[in-house]
N, CA, C and O atoms as a Maestro MAE file, in Angstrom:
{
 s_m_m2io_version
 :::
 2.0.0
}

f_m_ct {
 s_m_title
 :::
 protein
 m_atom[336] {
  # First column is atom index #
  i_m_mmod_type
  r_m_x_coord
  r_m_y_coord
  r_m_z_coord
  i_m_residue_number
  s_m_chain_name
  s_m_pdb_residue_name
  s_m_pdb_atom_name
  i_m_atomic_number
  :::
  1 25 2.458 15.323 -11.021 1 A "UNK " " N  " 7
  2 3 3.041 14.004 -10.784 1 A "UNK " " CA " 6
  3 2 2.097 13.188 -9.905 1 A "UNK " " C  " 6
  4 15 1.564 13.684 -8.913 1 A "UNK " " O  " 8
  5 25 1.905 11.942 -10.284 2 A "UNK " " N  " 7
  6 3 1.056 11.032 -9.518 2 A "UNK " " CA " 6
  7 2 1.905 9.904 -8.950 2 A "UNK " " C  " 6
  8 15 2.768 9.355 -9.635 2 A "UNK " " O  " 8
  9 25 1.650 9.566 -7.694 3 A "UNK " " N  " 7
  10 3 2.349 8.472 -7.022 3 A "UNK " " CA " 6
  11 2 1.406 7.273 -6.995 3 A "UNK " " C  " 6
  12 15 0.254 7.401 -6.578 3 A "UNK " " O  " 8
  13 25 1.875 6.128 -7.428 4 A "UNK " " N  " 7
  14 3 1.073 4.897 -7.414 4 A "UNK " " CA " 6
  15 2 1.254 4.208 -6.069 4 A "UNK " " C  " 6
  16 15 2.367 3.833 -5.703 4 A "UNK " " O  " 8
  17 25 0.161 4.041 -5.337 5 A "UNK " " N  " 7
  18 3 0.160 3.374 -4.037 5 A "UNK " " CA " 6
  19 2 -0.697 2.120 -4.140 5 A "UNK " " C  " 6
  20 15 -1.885 2.191 -4.453 5 A "UNK " " O  " 8
  21 25 -0.081 0.968 -3.874 6 A "UNK " " N  " 7
  22 3 -0.794 -0.307 -3.895 6 A "UNK " " CA " 6
  23 2 -0.645 -0.972 -2.532 6 A "UNK " " C  " 6
  24 15 0.459 -1.095 -2.001 6 A "UNK " " O  " 8
  25 25 -1.768 -1.395 -1.980 7 A "UNK " " N  " 7
  26 3 -1.754 -2.085 -0.689 7 A "UNK " " CA " 6
  27 2 -2.289 -3.495 -0.924 7 A "UNK " " C  " 6
  28 15 -3.429 -3.678 -1.351 7 A "UNK " " O  " 8
  29 25 -1.451 -4.482 -0.640 8 A "UNK " " N  " 7
  30 3 -1.810 -5.886 -0.828 8 A "UNK " " CA " 6
  31 2 -2.246 -6.477 0.504 8 A "UNK " " C  " 6
  32 15 -1.529 -6.388 1.501 8 A "UNK " " O  " 8
  33 25 -3.426 -7.080 0.511 9 A "UNK " " N  " 7
  34 3 -3.992 -7.634 1.730 9 A "UNK " " CA " 6
  35 2 -4.621 -8.991 1.472 9 A "UNK " " C  " 6
  36 15 -4.685 -9.473 0.341 9 A "UNK " " O  " 8
  37 25 -5.083 -9.586 2.560 10 A "UNK " " N  " 7
  38 3 -5.819 -10.845 2.504 10 A "UNK " " CA " 6
  39 2 -6.950 -10.761 3.520 10 A "UNK " " C  " 6
  40 15 -6.805 -10.128 4.566 10 A "UNK " " O  " 8
  41 25 -8.061 -11.391 3.217 11 A "UNK " " N  " 7
  42 3 -9.200 -11.363 4.139 11 A "UNK " " CA " 6
  43 2 -8.879 -11.993 5.488 11 A "UNK " " C  " 6
  44 15 -9.458 -11.611 6.505 11 A "UNK " " O  " 8
  45 25 -7.965 -12.949 5.503 12 A "UNK " " N  " 7
  46 3 -7.635 -13.653 6.748 12 A "UNK " " CA " 6
  47 2 -6.584 -12.935 7.597 12 A "UNK " " C  " 6
  48 15 -6.243 -13.401 8.684 12 A "UNK " " O  " 8
  49 25 -6.074 -11.819 7.114 13 A "UNK " " N  " 7
  50 3 -4.987 -11.102 7.791 13 A "UNK " " CA " 6
  51 2 -5.540 -10.131 8.840 13 A "UNK " " C  " 6
  52 15 -6.329 -9.247 8.507 13 A "UNK " " O  " 8
  53 25 -5.131 -10.290 10.102 14 A "UNK " " N  " 7
  54 3 -5.641 -9.399 11.151 14 A "UNK " " CA " 6
  55 2 -5.031 -7.998 11.110 14 A "UNK " " C  " 6
  56 15 -5.606 -7.069 11.678 14 A "UNK " " O  " 8
  57 25 -3.891 -7.824 10.459 15 A "UNK " " N  " 7
  58 3 -3.212 -6.522 10.408 15 A "UNK " " CA " 6
  59 2 -3.559 -5.709 9.162 15 A "UNK " " C  " 6
  60 15 -3.290 -4.509 9.106 15 A "UNK " " O  " 8
  61 25 -4.145 -6.348 8.185 16 A "UNK " " N  " 7
  62 3 -4.434 -5.697 6.911 16 A "UNK " " CA " 6
  63 2 -5.392 -4.506 7.026 16 A "UNK " " C  " 6
  64 15 -5.173 -3.500 6.351 16 A "UNK " " O  " 8
  65 25 -6.431 -4.574 7.842 17 A "UNK " " N  " 7
  66 3 -7.296 -3.396 7.958 17 A "UNK " " CA " 6
  67 2 -6.555 -2.143 8.422 17 A "UNK " " C  " 6
  68 15 -6.927 -1.033 8.043 17 A "UNK " " O  " 8
  69 25 -5.517 -2.306 9.235 18 A "UNK " " N  " 7
  70 3 -4.727 -1.149 9.671 18 A "UNK " " CA " 6
  71 2 -3.958 -0.540 8.499 18 A "UNK " " C  " 6
  72 15 -3.849 0.682 8.398 18 A "UNK " " O  " 8
  73 25 -3.431 -1.373 7.626 19 A "UNK " " N  " 7
  74 3 -2.707 -0.875 6.453 19 A "UNK " " CA " 6
  75 2 -3.649 -0.150 5.501 19 A "UNK " " C  " 6
  76 15 -3.290 0.883 4.936 19 A "UNK " " O  " 8
  77 25 -4.842 -0.683 5.324 20 A "UNK " " N  " 7
  78 3 -5.836 -0.055 4.457 20 A "UNK " " CA " 6
  79 2 -6.268 1.291 5.047 20 A "UNK " " C  " 6
  80 15 -6.391 2.276 4.320 20 A "UNK " " O  " 8
  81 25 -6.495 1.331 6.348 21 A "UNK " " N  " 7
  82 3 -6.887 2.580 7.004 21 A "UNK " " CA " 6
  83 2 -5.790 3.638 6.861 21 A "UNK " " C  " 6
  84 15 -6.085 4.804 6.596 21 A "UNK " " O  " 8
  85 25 -4.543 3.244 7.033 22 A "UNK " " N  " 7
  86 3 -3.421 4.173 6.878 22 A "UNK " " CA " 6
  87 2 -3.362 4.703 5.448 22 A "UNK " " C  " 6
  88 15 -3.132 5.893 5.231 22 A "UNK " " O  " 8
  89 25 -3.567 3.828 4.486 23 A "UNK " " N  " 7
  90 3 -3.542 4.235 3.074 23 A "UNK " " CA " 6
  91 2 -4.681 5.202 2.773 23 A "UNK " " C  " 6
  92 15 -4.480 6.207 2.091 23 A "UNK " " O  " 8
  93 25 -5.861 4.905 3.272 24 A "UNK " " N  " 7
  94 3 -7.004 5.776 3.016 24 A "UNK " " CA " 6
  95 2 -6.814 7.149 3.656 24 A "UNK " " C  " 6
  96 15 -7.195 8.160 3.067 24 A "UNK " " O  " 8
  97 25 -6.232 7.197 4.849 25 A "UNK " " N  " 7
  98 3 -5.948 8.479 5.498 25 A "UNK " " CA " 6
  99 2 -4.865 9.246 4.744 25 A "UNK " " C  " 6
  100 15 -4.950 10.466 4.607 25 A "UNK " " O  " 8
  101 25 -3.857 8.543 4.261 26 A "UNK " " N  " 7
  102 3 -2.792 9.190 3.488 26 A "UNK " " CA " 6
  103 2 -3.350 9.792 2.204 26 A "UNK " " C  " 6
  104 15 -2.960 10.890 1.806 26 A "UNK " " O  " 8
  105 25 -4.258 9.074 1.560 27 A "UNK " " N  " 7
  106 3 -4.884 9.578 0.337 27 A "UNK " " CA " 6
  107 2 -5.704 10.827 0.646 27 A "UNK " " C  " 6
  108 15 -5.676 11.790 -0.121 27 A "UNK " " O  " 8
  109 25 -6.425 10.820 1.750 28 A "UNK " " N  " 7
  110 3 -7.191 12.009 2.143 28 A "UNK " " CA " 6
  111 2 -6.269 13.198 2.376 28 A "UNK " " C  " 6
  112 15 -6.579 14.325 1.989 28 A "UNK " " O  " 8
  113 25 -5.140 12.934 3.008 29 A "UNK " " N  " 7
  114 3 -4.201 14.009 3.331 29 A "UNK " " CA " 6
  115 2 -3.499 14.560 2.093 29 A "UNK " " C  " 6
  116 15 -3.321 15.771 1.964 29 A "UNK " " O  " 8
  117 25 -3.100 13.673 1.186 30 A "UNK " " N  " 7
  118 3 -2.310 14.104 0.030 30 A "UNK " " CA " 6
  119 2 -3.150 14.384 -1.211 30 A "UNK " " C  " 6
  120 15 -2.690 15.063 -2.128 30 A "UNK " " O  " 8
  121 25 -4.366 13.872 -1.248 31 A "UNK " " N  " 7
  122 3 -5.270 14.185 -2.352 31 A "UNK " " CA " 6
  123 2 -4.941 13.500 -3.658 31 A "UNK " " C  " 6
  124 15 -4.541 12.337 -3.701 31 A "UNK " " O  " 8
  125 25 -5.125 14.270 -4.735 32 A "UNK " " N  " 7
  126 3 -5.052 13.728 -6.090 32 A "UNK " " CA " 6
  127 2 -3.663 13.302 -6.540 32 A "UNK " " C  " 6
  128 15 -3.526 12.725 -7.619 32 A "UNK " " O  " 8
  129 25 -2.636 13.566 -5.755 33 A "UNK " " N  " 7
  130 3 -1.290 13.153 -6.166 33 A "UNK " " CA " 6
  131 2 -1.072 11.653 -5.960 33 A "UNK " " C  " 6
  132 15 -0.075 11.100 -6.423 33 A "UNK " " O  " 8
  133 25 -2.006 10.996 -5.263 34 A "UNK " " N  " 7
  134 3 -1.876 9.562 -4.987 34 A "UNK " " CA " 6
  135 2 -2.923 8.779 -5.771 34 A "UNK " " C  " 6
  136 15 -4.120 9.048 -5.668 34 A "UNK " " O  " 8
  137 25 -2.466 7.819 -6.545 35 A "UNK " " N  " 7
  138 3 -3.329 6.872 -7.251 35 A "UNK " " CA " 6
  139 2 -3.322 5.598 -6.418 35 A "UNK " " C  " 6
  140 15 -2.367 4.824 -6.468 35 A "UNK " " O  " 8
  141 25 -4.390 5.382 -5.652 36 A "UNK " " N  " 7
  142 3 -4.445 4.305 -4.654 36 A "UNK " " CA " 6
  143 2 -5.209 3.095 -5.171 36 A "UNK " " C  " 6
  144 15 -6.266 3.222 -5.789 36 A "UNK " " O  " 8
  145 25 -4.653 1.919 -4.904 37 A "UNK " " N  " 7
  146 3 -5.313 0.668 -5.252 37 A "UNK " " CA " 6
  147 2 -5.145 -0.326 -4.112 37 A "UNK " " C  " 6
  148 15 -4.034 -0.557 -3.635 37 A "UNK " " O  " 8
  149 25 -6.250 -0.909 -3.682 38 A "UNK " " N  " 7
  150 3 -6.268 -1.940 -2.637 38 A "UNK " " CA " 6
  151 2 -6.470 -3.274 -3.346 38 A "UNK " " C  " 6
  152 15 -7.465 -3.467 -4.044 38 A "UNK " " O  " 8
  153 25 -5.518 -4.198 -3.165 39 A "UNK " " N  " 7
  154 3 -5.540 -5.465 -3.896 39 A "UNK " " CA " 6
  155 2 -5.522 -6.651 -2.946 39 A "UNK " " C  " 6
  156 15 -4.738 -6.687 -1.997 39 A "UNK " " O  " 8
  157 25 -6.386 -7.615 -3.206 40 A "UNK " " N  " 7
  158 3 -6.381 -8.872 -2.462 40 A "UNK " " CA " 6
  159 2 -5.357 -9.797 -3.122 40 A "UNK " " C  " 6
  160 15 -5.388 -9.998 -4.336 40 A "UNK " " O  " 8
  161 25 -4.463 -10.351 -2.332 41 A "UNK " " N  " 7
  162 3 -3.399 -11.198 -2.899 41 A "UNK " " CA " 6
  163 2 -3.954 -12.414 -3.628 41 A "UNK " " C  " 6
  164 15 -3.365 -12.870 -4.608 41 A "UNK " " O  " 8
  165 25 -5.070 -12.936 -3.164 42 A "UNK " " N  " 7
  166 3 -5.632 -14.132 -3.789 42 A "UNK " " CA " 6
  167 2 -6.251 -13.854 -5.151 42 A "UNK " " C  " 6
  168 15 -6.424 -14.771 -5.954 42 A "UNK " " O  " 8
  169 25 -6.582 -12.603 -5.412 43 A "UNK " " N  " 7
  170 3 -7.208 -12.236 -6.685 43 A "UNK " " CA " 6
  171 2 -6.230 -11.548 -7.633 43 A "UNK " " C  " 6
  172 15 -6.596 -11.219 -8.762 43 A "UNK " " O  " 8
  173 25 -5.004 -11.327 -7.196 44 A "UNK " " N  " 7
  174 3 -4.028 -10.592 -8.000 44 A "UNK " " CA " 6
  175 2 -2.672 -11.284 -7.996 44 A "UNK " " C  " 6
  176 15 -1.649 -10.659 -7.719 44 A "UNK " " O  " 8
  177 25 -2.670 -12.563 -8.301 45 A "UNK " " N  " 7
  178 3 -1.449 -13.356 -8.237 45 A "UNK " " CA " 6
  179 2 -0.367 -12.864 -9.195 45 A "UNK " " C  " 6
  180 15 0.821 -13.012 -8.906 45 A "UNK " " O  " 8
  181 25 -0.753 -12.286 -10.322 46 A "UNK " " N  " 7
  182 3 0.245 -11.770 -11.258 46 A "UNK " " CA " 6
  183 2 1.067 -10.647 -10.621 46 A "UNK " " C  " 6
  184 15 2.288 -10.613 -10.769 46 A "UNK " " O  " 8
  185 25 0.409 -9.742 -9.922 47 A "UNK " " N  " 7
  186 3 1.124 -8.647 -9.259 47 A "UNK " " CA " 6
  187 2 1.886 -9.151 -8.035 47 A "UNK " " C  " 6
  188 15 2.970 -8.652 -7.731 47 A "UNK " " O  " 8
  189 25 1.328 -10.130 -7.335 48 A "UNK " " N  " 7
  190 3 2.020 -10.723 -6.184 48 A "UNK " " CA " 6
  191 2 3.349 -11.312 -6.645 48 A "UNK " " C  " 6
  192 15 4.375 -11.132 -5.989 48 A "UNK " " O  " 8
  193 25 3.326 -12.007 -7.758 49 A "UNK " " N  " 7
  194 3 4.557 -12.593 -8.293 49 A "UNK " " CA " 6
  195 2 5.496 -11.516 -8.821 49 A "UNK " " C  " 6
  196 15 6.711 -11.615 -8.648 49 A "UNK " " O  " 8
  197 25 4.947 -10.495 -9.459 50 A "UNK " " N  " 7
  198 3 5.766 -9.406 -10.002 50 A "UNK " " CA " 6
  199 2 6.580 -8.722 -8.901 50 A "UNK " " C  " 6
  200 15 7.760 -8.426 -9.089 50 A "UNK " " O  " 8
  201 25 5.942 -8.472 -7.752 51 A "UNK " " N  " 7
  202 3 6.600 -7.790 -6.635 51 A "UNK " " CA " 6
  203 2 7.218 -8.753 -5.616 51 A "UNK " " C  " 6
  204 15 7.812 -8.316 -4.630 51 A "UNK " " O  " 8
  205 25 7.077 -10.065 -5.855 52 A "UNK " " N  " 7
  206 3 7.583 -11.098 -4.954 52 A "UNK " " CA " 6
  207 2 7.065 -10.882 -3.527 52 A "UNK " " C  " 6
  208 15 7.837 -10.849 -2.569 52 A "UNK " " O  " 8
  209 25 5.769 -10.740 -3.412 53 A "UNK " " N  " 7
  210 3 5.143 -10.518 -2.105 53 A "UNK " " CA " 6
  211 2 5.043 -11.844 -1.367 53 A "UNK " " C  " 6
  212 15 4.478 -12.816 -1.866 53 A "UNK " " O  " 8
  213 25 5.612 -11.856 -0.154 54 A "UNK " " N  " 7
  214 3 5.660 -13.083 0.642 54 A "UNK " " CA " 6
  215 2 4.744 -13.023 1.862 54 A "UNK " " C  " 6
  216 15 4.402 -14.060 2.431 54 A "UNK " " O  " 8
  217 25 4.347 -11.819 2.266 55 A "UNK " " N  " 7
  218 3 3.461 -11.694 3.423 55 A "UNK " " CA " 6
  219 2 2.594 -10.451 3.269 55 A "UNK " " C  " 6
  220 15 2.898 -9.553 2.484 55 A "UNK " " O  " 8
  221 25 1.530 -10.422 4.021 56 A "UNK " " N  " 7
  222 3 0.603 -9.286 3.982 56 A "UNK " " CA " 6
  223 2 0.444 -8.701 5.378 56 A "UNK " " C  " 6
  224 15 0.595 -9.415 6.370 56 A "UNK " " O  " 8
  225 25 0.147 -7.436 5.462 57 A "UNK " " N  " 7
  226 3 0.015 -6.488 4.357 57 A "UNK " " CA " 6
  227 2 1.366 -6.089 3.798 57 A "UNK " " C  " 6
  228 15 2.369 -6.062 4.511 57 A "UNK " " O  " 8
  229 25 1.376 -5.780 2.511 58 A "UNK " " N  " 7
  230 3 2.554 -5.228 1.852 58 A "UNK " " CA " 6
  231 2 2.123 -3.965 1.122 58 A "UNK " " C  " 6
  232 15 1.117 -3.951 0.412 58 A "UNK " " O  " 8
  233 25 2.899 -2.909 1.307 59 A "UNK " " N  " 7
  234 3 2.604 -1.627 0.673 59 A "UNK " " CA " 6
  235 2 3.662 -1.371 -0.392 59 A "UNK " " C  " 6
  236 15 4.861 -1.397 -0.113 59 A "UNK " " O  " 8
  237 25 3.201 -1.124 -1.615 60 A "UNK " " N  " 7
  238 3 4.081 -0.866 -2.749 60 A "UNK " " CA " 6
  239 2 3.851 0.573 -3.206 60 A "UNK " " C  " 6
  240 15 2.715 0.998 -3.417 60 A "UNK " " O  " 8
  241 25 4.954 1.316 -3.354 61 A "UNK " " N  " 7
  242 3 4.873 2.694 -3.831 61 A "UNK " " CA " 6
  243 2 5.686 2.794 -5.108 61 A "UNK " " C  " 6
  244 15 6.877 2.485 -5.131 61 A "UNK " " O  " 8
  245 25 5.025 3.231 -6.169 62 A "UNK " " N  " 7
  246 3 5.674 3.368 -7.482 62 A "UNK " " CA " 6
  247 2 6.450 2.122 -7.881 62 A "UNK " " C  " 6
  248 15 7.572 2.216 -8.380 62 A "UNK " " O  " 8
  249 25 5.856 0.958 -7.661 63 A "UNK " " N  " 7
  250 3 6.451 -0.287 -8.117 63 A "UNK " " CA " 6
  251 2 7.523 -0.878 -7.230 63 A "UNK " " C  " 6
  252 15 8.131 -1.887 -7.587 63 A "UNK " " O  " 8
  253 25 7.771 -0.263 -6.062 64 A "UNK " " N  " 7
  254 3 8.776 -0.788 -5.136 64 A "UNK " " CA " 6
  255 2 8.137 -1.078 -3.782 64 A "UNK " " C  " 6
  256 15 7.359 -0.272 -3.272 64 A "UNK " " O  " 8
  257 25 8.465 -2.220 -3.206 65 A "UNK " " N  " 7
  258 3 7.943 -2.554 -1.881 65 A "UNK " " CA " 6
  259 2 8.479 -1.529 -0.884 65 A "UNK " " C  " 6
  260 15 9.689 -1.376 -0.720 65 A "UNK " " O  " 8
  261 25 7.553 -0.829 -0.221 66 A "UNK " " N  " 7
  262 3 7.924 0.217 0.732 66 A "UNK " " CA " 6
  263 2 7.779 -0.253 2.174 66 A "UNK " " C  " 6
  264 15 8.578 0.114 3.036 66 A "UNK " " O  " 8
  265 25 6.753 -1.068 2.434 67 A "UNK " " N  " 7
  266 3 6.505 -1.573 3.783 67 A "UNK " " CA " 6
  267 2 6.023 -3.009 3.708 67 A "UNK " " C  " 6
  268 15 5.188 -3.354 2.872 67 A "UNK " " O  " 8
  269 25 6.553 -3.843 4.589 68 A "UNK " " N  " 7
  270 3 6.006 -5.176 4.827 68 A "UNK " " CA " 6
  271 2 5.452 -5.098 6.229 68 A "UNK " " C  " 6
  272 15 6.200 -4.939 7.194 68 A "UNK " " O  " 8
  273 25 4.146 -5.208 6.343 69 A "UNK " " N  " 7
  274 3 3.475 -4.930 7.598 69 A "UNK " " CA " 6
  275 2 2.713 -3.622 7.462 69 A "UNK " " C  " 6
  276 15 2.830 -2.925 6.454 69 A "UNK " " O  " 8
  277 25 1.942 -3.299 8.472 70 A "UNK " " N  " 7
  278 3 1.087 -2.112 8.421 70 A "UNK " " CA " 6
  279 2 1.832 -0.878 8.924 70 A "UNK " " C  " 6
  280 15 2.184 -0.807 10.102 70 A "UNK " " O  " 8
  281 25 2.075 0.090 8.047 71 A "UNK " " N  " 7
  282 3 2.705 1.326 8.508 71 A "UNK " " CA " 6
  283 2 1.671 2.216 9.188 71 A "UNK " " C  " 6
  284 15 0.467 2.049 8.996 71 A "UNK " " O  " 8
  285 25 2.152 3.148 9.973 72 A "UNK " " N  " 7
  286 3 1.241 4.156 10.511 72 A "UNK " " CA " 6
  287 2 0.923 5.138 9.385 72 A "UNK " " C  " 6
  288 15 1.632 5.187 8.380 72 A "UNK " " O  " 8
  289 25 -0.121 5.900 9.554 73 A "UNK " " N  " 7
  290 3 -0.462 6.914 8.553 73 A "UNK " " CA " 6
  291 2 0.703 7.877 8.370 73 A "UNK " " C  " 6
  292 15 1.029 8.258 7.246 73 A "UNK " " O  " 8
  293 25 1.328 8.269 9.476 74 A "UNK " " N  " 7
  294 3 2.433 9.230 9.418 74 A "UNK " " CA " 6
  295 2 3.613 8.670 8.618 74 A "UNK " " C  " 6
  296 15 4.199 9.371 7.792 74 A "UNK " " O  " 8
  297 25 3.955 7.403 8.868 75 A "UNK " " N  " 7
  298 3 5.061 6.768 8.137 75 A "UNK " " CA " 6
  299 2 4.763 6.713 6.640 75 A "UNK " " C  " 6
  300 15 5.631 6.971 5.806 75 A "UNK " " O  " 8
  301 25 3.533 6.374 6.328 76 A "UNK " " N  " 7
  302 3 3.139 6.243 4.926 76 A "UNK " " CA " 6
  303 2 3.140 7.598 4.229 76 A "UNK " " C  " 6
  304 15 3.631 7.716 3.107 76 A "UNK " " O  " 8
  305 25 2.596 8.617 4.881 77 A "UNK " " N  " 7
  306 3 2.578 9.952 4.297 77 A "UNK " " CA " 6
  307 2 4.011 10.448 4.059 77 A "UNK " " C  " 6
  308 15 4.311 11.019 3.010 77 A "UNK " " O  " 8
  309 25 4.877 10.228 5.028 78 A "UNK " " N  " 7
  310 3 6.272 10.645 4.893 78 A "UNK " " CA " 6
  311 2 6.935 9.973 3.699 78 A "UNK " " C  " 6
  312 15 7.639 10.625 2.928 78 A "UNK " " O  " 8
  313 25 6.711 8.676 3.544 79 A "UNK " " N  " 7
  314 3 7.301 7.922 2.435 79 A "UNK " " CA " 6
  315 2 6.736 8.399 1.090 79 A "UNK " " C  " 6
  316 15 7.469 8.499 0.105 79 A "UNK " " O  " 8
  317 25 5.443 8.689 1.056 80 A "UNK " " N  " 7
  318 3 4.830 9.184 -0.173 80 A "UNK " " CA " 6
  319 2 5.362 10.567 -0.529 80 A "UNK " " C  " 6
  320 15 5.611 10.853 -1.700 80 A "UNK " " O  " 8
  321 25 5.536 11.415 0.459 81 A "UNK " " N  " 7
  322 3 6.052 12.770 0.210 81 A "UNK " " CA " 6
  323 2 7.466 12.733 -0.341 81 A "UNK " " C  " 6
  324 15 7.856 13.627 -1.092 81 A "UNK " " O  " 8
  325 25 8.245 11.711 0.019 82 A "UNK " " N  " 7
  326 3 9.593 11.560 -0.521 82 A "UNK " " CA " 6
  327 2 9.573 11.378 -2.038 82 A "UNK " " C  " 6
  328 15 10.542 11.710 -2.720 82 A "UNK " " O  " 8
  329 25 8.479 10.857 -2.555 83 A "UNK " " N  " 7
  330 3 8.350 10.591 -4.000 83 A "UNK " " CA " 6
  331 2 7.912 11.824 -4.783 83 A "UNK " " C  " 6
  332 15 7.978 11.834 -6.013 83 A "UNK " " O  " 8
  333 25 7.468 12.857 -4.083 84 A "UNK " " N  " 7
  334 3 7.005 14.068 -4.772 84 A "UNK " " CA " 6
  335 2 8.166 14.915 -5.265 84 A "UNK " " C  " 6
  336 15 7.951 15.967 -5.866 84 A "UNK " " O  " 8
  :::
 }
 m_bond[335] {
  # First column is bond index #
  i_m_from
  i_m_to
  i_m_order
  :::
  1 1 2 1
  2 2 3 1
  3 3 4 2
  4 3 5 1
  5 5 6 1
  6 6 7 1
  7 7 8 2
  8 7 9 1
  9 9 10 1
  10 10 11 1
  11 11 12 2
  12 11 13 1
  13 13 14 1
  14 14 15 1
  15 15 16 2
  16 15 17 1
  17 17 18 1
  18 18 19 1
  19 19 20 2
  20 19 21 1
  21 21 22 1
  22 22 23 1
  23 23 24 2
  24 23 25 1
  25 25 26 1
  26 26 27 1
  27 27 28 2
  28 27 29 1
  29 29 30 1
  30 30 31 1
  31 31 32 2
  32 31 33 1
  33 33 34 1
  34 34 35 1
  35 35 36 2
  36 35 37 1
  37 37 38 1
  38 38 39 1
  39 39 40 2
  40 39 41 1
  41 41 42 1
  42 42 43 1
  43 43 44 2
  44 43 45 1
  45 45 46 1
  46 46 47 1
  47 47 48 2
  48 47 49 1
  49 49 50 1
  50 50 51 1
  51 51 52 2
  52 51 53 1
  53 53 54 1
  54 54 55 1
  55 55 56 2
  56 55 57 1
  57 57 58 1
  58 58 59 1
  59 59 60 2
  60 59 61 1
  61 61 62 1
  62 62 63 1
  63 63 64 2
  64 63 65 1
  65 65 66 1
  66 66 67 1
  67 67 68 2
  68 67 69 1
  69 69 70 1
  70 70 71 1
  71 71 72 2
  72 71 73 1
  73 73 74 1
  74 74 75 1
  75 75 76 2
  76 75 77 1
  77 77 78 1
  78 78 79 1
  79 79 80 2
  80 79 81 1
  81 81 82 1
  82 82 83 1
  83 83 84 2
  84 83 85 1
  85 85 86 1
  86 86 87 1
  87 87 88 2
  88 87 89 1
  89 89 90 1
  90 90 91 1
  91 91 92 2
  92 91 93 1
  93 93 94 1
  94 94 95 1
  95 95 96 2
  96 95 97 1
  97 97 98 1
  98 98 99 1
  99 99 100 2
  100 99 101 1
  101 101 102 1
  102 102 103 1
  103 103 104 2
  104 103 105 1
  105 105 106 1
  106 106 107 1
  107 107 108 2
  108 107 109 1
  109 109 110 1
  110 110 111 1
  111 111 112 2
  112 111 113 1
  113 113 114 1
  114 114 115 1
  115 115 116 2
  116 115 117 1
  117 117 118 1
  118 118 119 1
  119 119 120 2
  120 119 121 1
  121 121 122 1
  122 122 123 1
  123 123 124 2
  124 123 125 1
  125 125 126 1
  126 126 127 1
  127 127 128 2
  128 127 129 1
  129 129 130 1
  130 130 131 1
  131 131 132 2
  132 131 133 1
  133 133 134 1
  134 134 135 1
  135 135 136 2
  136 135 137 1
  137 137 138 1
  138 138 139 1
  139 139 140 2
  140 139 141 1
  141 141 142 1
  142 142 143 1
  143 143 144 2
  144 143 145 1
  145 145 146 1
  146 146 147 1
  147 147 148 2
  148 147 149 1
  149 149 150 1
  150 150 151 1
  151 151 152 2
  152 151 153 1
  153 153 154 1
  154 154 155 1
  155 155 156 2
  156 155 157 1
  157 157 158 1
  158 158 159 1
  159 159 160 2
  160 159 161 1
  161 161 162 1
  162 162 163 1
  163 163 164 2
  164 163 165 1
  165 165 166 1
  166 166 167 1
  167 167 168 2
  168 167 169 1
  169 169 170 1
  170 170 171 1
  171 171 172 2
  172 171 173 1
  173 173 174 1
  174 174 175 1
  175 175 176 2
  176 175 177 1
  177 177 178 1
  178 178 179 1
  179 179 180 2
  180 179 181 1
  181 181 182 1
  182 182 183 1
  183 183 184 2
  184 183 185 1
  185 185 186 1
  186 186 187 1
  187 187 188 2
  188 187 189 1
  189 189 190 1
  190 190 191 1
  191 191 192 2
  192 191 193 1
  193 193 194 1
  194 194 195 1
  195 195 196 2
  196 195 197 1
  197 197 198 1
  198 198 199 1
  199 199 200 2
  200 199 201 1
  201 201 202 1
  202 202 203 1
  203 203 204 2
  204 203 205 1
  205 205 206 1
  206 206 207 1
  207 207 208 2
  208 207 209 1
  209 209 210 1
  210 210 211 1
  211 211 212 2
  212 211 213 1
  213 213 214 1
  214 214 215 1
  215 215 216 2
  216 215 217 1
  217 217 218 1
  218 218 219 1
  219 219 220 2
  220 219 221 1
  221 221 222 1
  222 222 223 1
  223 223 224 2
  224 223 225 1
  225 225 226 1
  226 226 227 1
  227 227 228 2
  228 227 229 1
  229 229 230 1
  230 230 231 1
  231 231 232 2
  232 231 233 1
  233 233 234 1
  234 234 235 1
  235 235 236 2
  236 235 237 1
  237 237 238 1
  238 238 239 1
  239 239 240 2
  240 239 241 1
  241 241 242 1
  242 242 243 1
  243 243 244 2
  244 243 245 1
  245 245 246 1
  246 246 247 1
  247 247 248 2
  248 247 249 1
  249 249 250 1
  250 250 251 1
  251 251 252 2
  252 251 253 1
  253 253 254 1
  254 254 255 1
  255 255 256 2
  256 255 257 1
  257 257 258 1
  258 258 259 1
  259 259 260 2
  260 259 261 1
  261 261 262 1
  262 262 263 1
  263 263 264 2
  264 263 265 1
  265 265 266 1
  266 266 267 1
  267 267 268 2
  268 267 269 1
  269 269 270 1
  270 270 271 1
  271 271 272 2
  272 271 273 1
  273 273 274 1
  274 274 275 1
  275 275 276 2
  276 275 277 1
  277 277 278 1
  278 278 279 1
  279 279 280 2
  280 279 281 1
  281 281 282 1
  282 282 283 1
  283 283 284 2
  284 283 285 1
  285 285 286 1
  286 286 287 1
  287 287 288 2
  288 287 289 1
  289 289 290 1
  290 290 291 1
  291 291 292 2
  292 291 293 1
  293 293 294 1
  294 294 295 1
  295 295 296 2
  296 295 297 1
  297 297 298 1
  298 298 299 1
  299 299 300 2
  300 299 301 1
  301 301 302 1
  302 302 303 1
  303 303 304 2
  304 303 305 1
  305 305 306 1
  306 306 307 1
  307 307 308 2
  308 307 309 1
  309 309 310 1
  310 310 311 1
  311 311 312 2
  312 311 313 1
  313 313 314 1
  314 314 315 1
  315 315 316 2
  316 315 317 1
  317 317 318 1
  318 318 319 1
  319 319 320 2
  320 319 321 1
  321 321 322 1
  322 322 323 1
  323 323 324 2
  324 323 325 1
  325 325 326 1
  326 326 327 1
  327 327 328 2
  328 327 329 1
  329 329 330 1
  330 330 331 1
  331 331 332 2
  332 331 333 1
  333 333 334 1
  334 334 335 1
  335 335 336 2
  :::
 }
}
């Protein structure tokens, strides 16, 4: 089973690097069970509209908004493990 992890960010967002770092650490911890994608909101408007993203960072797991704001690595890993 693979879990789809999408992190939506913007270059102007001061909190987005923390969300990306948490996602990258979670992927390292969980390995191949996570299909990770980092998306810039300005370049992916179709997905932004699909998920109704209103602020960044936003973390989407398996097509559902899981976090608005930057989660800690621990929070993200816990949420991903719930999907296994």
